[in-house]
C-alpha positions as CSV (number, residue, x, y, z in Angstrom):
1,M,-25.9,76.3,-67.2
2,A,-27.4,73.9,-69.3
3,I,-28.5,70.4,-68.2
4,S,-25.9,68.0,-69.2
5,D,-24.9,64.4,-68.4
6,K,-21.9,65.6,-66.5
7,P,-22.0,66.0,-62.8
8,A,-22.2,69.5,-61.3
9,N,-19.2,69.0,-59.1
10,R,-15.7,68.4,-60.3
11,R,-15.4,65.0,-58.8
12,T,-15.5,62.1,-61.1
13,A,-18.5,59.8,-61.0
14,T,-17.9,56.4,-59.7
15,P,-18.9,53.6,-61.9
16,Y,-21.5,51.1,-60.5
17,N,-19.3,48.0,-61.0
18,T,-16.3,49.1,-58.9
19,D,-15.1,46.9,-56.1
20,V,-15.4,48.0,-52.5
21,G,-11.7,47.3,-52.1
22,E,-10.9,49.6,-54.9
23,L,-13.0,52.3,-53.3
24,F,-11.0,51.9,-50.0
25,V,-7.8,51.9,-51.9
26,R,-8.7,55.1,-53.6
27,R,-10.0,56.6,-50.4
28,F,-7.0,55.4,-48.3
29,N,-4.0,55.3,-50.6
30,V,-1.5,54.4,-47.8
31,V,-2.9,51.2,-46.3
32,S,-5.4,48.8,-47.6
33,I,-8.0,47.7,-45.0
34,Y,-7.9,44.2,-46.6
35,V,-4.2,43.9,-45.8
36,V,-4.8,44.9,-42.2
37,V,-7.6,42.3,-41.8
38,L,-5.5,39.6,-43.4
39,L,-2.5,40.3,-41.2
40,L,-4.7,40.2,-38.1
41,L,-6.3,37.0,-39.3
42,A,-2.9,35.4,-40.0
43,A,-1.6,36.5,-36.6
44,T,-4.7,35.0,-34.9
45,I,-4.2,31.7,-36.7
46,V,-0.5,31.5,-35.8
47,W,-1.3,32.4,-32.1
48,S,-4.0,29.8,-32.0
49,G,-1.6,27.1,-33.4
50,I,1.0,28.0,-30.8
51,K,-1.5,27.8,-27.9
52,T,-2.8,24.5,-29.2
53,A,0.7,23.1,-29.4
54,E,1.4,24.3,-25.8
55,E,-1.8,22.7,-24.6
56,V,-1.0,19.4,-26.3
57,Q,2.5,19.4,-24.7
58,Q,1.0,20.1,-21.3
59,Y,-1.5,17.3,-21.8
60,H,1.3,14.8,-22.6
61,Q,3.3,15.8,-19.5
62,D,0.2,15.5,-17.3
63,Y,-0.6,12.1,-18.8
64,K,3.0,10.9,-18.2
65,T,2.8,12.1,-14.6
66,L,-0.6,10.3,-14.2
67,Q,0.9,7.0,-15.5
68,D,3.9,7.3,-13.1
69,M,1.5,7.8,-10.2
70,K,-0.5,4.8,-11.2
71,K,2.7,2.7,-11.3
72,Q,3.6,4.0,-7.9
73,E,0.1,3.2,-6.6
74,R,0.3,-0.4,-7.9
75,K,3.7,-0.8,-6.2
76,L,2.3,0.6,-2.9
77,Q,-0.7,-1.8,-3.1
78,V,1.6,-4.8,-3.6
79,E,3.7,-3.6,-0.6
80,H,0.6,-3.1,1.5
81,Q,-0.6,-6.7,0.7
82,R,2.9,-8.0,1.5
83,L,2.8,-6.2,4.9
84,L,-0.6,-7.5,5.7
85,I,0.5,-11.0,5.0
86,E,3.6,-10.5,7.1
87,Q,1.5,-9.0,9.9
88,Q,-0.8,-12.0,9.9
89,T,2.3,-14.3,9.9
90,F,3.9,-12.6,12.8
91,S,0.8,-12.4,14.9
92,A,0.7,-16.2,15.3
93,T,1.6,-17.2,18.9
94,P,4.7,-19.2,18.1
95,Q,6.1,-16.4,16.0
96,I,5.5,-13.9,18.8
97,A,7.2,-16.2,21.3
98,S,10.3,-16.9,19.1
99,R,10.7,-13.2,18.2
100,A,10.3,-12.2,21.9
101,V,13.1,-14.6,22.8
102,A,15.3,-13.8,19.8
103,E,14.9,-10.0,19.5
104,L,14.0,-8.8,22.9
105,G,15.8,-11.3,25.1
106,M,12.7,-12.4,26.9
107,Y,12.4,-15.8,28.6
108,S,9.8,-17.8,30.4
109,P,9.9,-17.3,34.2
110,T,11.2,-20.0,36.4
111,L,9.7,-20.8,39.8
112,K,12.2,-18.5,41.4
113,D,10.7,-15.7,39.4
114,K,7.1,-16.5,40.1
115,L,5.0,-15.0,42.9
116,I,2.0,-17.0,44.1
117,I,-0.9,-15.0,45.5
118,Q,-3.6,-16.8,47.5
119,P,-7.0,-15.3,48.1
120,G,-7.8,-14.2,51.6
121,V,-4.1,-13.8,52.6
122,A,-2.9,-10.3,53.2
123,T,0.6,-10.9,51.8
124,A,1.9,-12.8,48.9
125,L,3.2,-16.3,49.4
126,V,6.6,-16.9,48.0
127,P,7.4,-20.4,46.8
128,V,10.3,-22.2,48.4
129,V,12.5,-23.8,45.8
130,T,15.2,-26.1,46.8
131,E,18.0,-27.2,44.6
132,D,16.7,-30.8,44.6
133,S,13.5,-30.0,42.8
134,D,13.2,-26.7,40.9
135,E,9.5,-27.2,40.1
136,D,8.2,-28.5,43.5
137,M,5.3,-26.2,44.3
138,N,4.3,-28.1,47.5
139,D,6.6,-26.1,49.8
140,V,5.0,-22.7,50.2
141,I,5.9,-20.4,53.0
142,G,2.9,-19.0,54.9
143,P,2.2,-15.4,55.7
144,R,5.2,-13.7,57.2
145,A,3.5,-11.1,59.2
146,S,2.0,-12.0,62.5
147,T,-1.1,-9.9,61.7
148,D,-1.9,-11.9,58.7
149,I,-4.6,-14.4,59.4
150,S,-6.2,-16.7,56.9
151,P,-10.0,-16.9,56.7
152,E,-10.1,-20.2,58.5
153,E,-8.1,-18.9,61.4
154,S,-10.2,-15.8,61.8
155,A,-13.3,-18.0,61.9
156,T,-11.9,-20.2,64.6
157,E,-10.7,-17.2,66.6
158,A,-14.1,-15.5,66.3
159,G,-15.8,-18.6,67.6
160,Q,-13.6,-18.8,70.7
């Protein structure tokens, strides 16, 4: 065997200016690696676009919900202020009296309904009201029980 410029094995020599893609195409005749990479890259781009669109849609829905809640909050604040004003209005004494009469049927008691209690007396004194004067408070019946003694009577009895 003489030395020659031809390679010893039967394979053809690869030129130095060949593209890597051509090497893979020669090596893998069925599928090019570039095609696979490009398909994966395209699928990733499409998937990313779809996810971005979904996120933007979700953002818009959440923003609309937030705006609706802010409107509801403003309405509730106005209602709260109105109720505070109403509460202050109805807490005035004339308002309470007129509502008690109108809504609850309450009334101011007459002398017949009043019970006068004097200190030092064991039982309550009941005012005597005649039909001549409904508001005469001078006629007061004294203690009804014989055991009831006013402080003046007990002092005079103790001195005897």
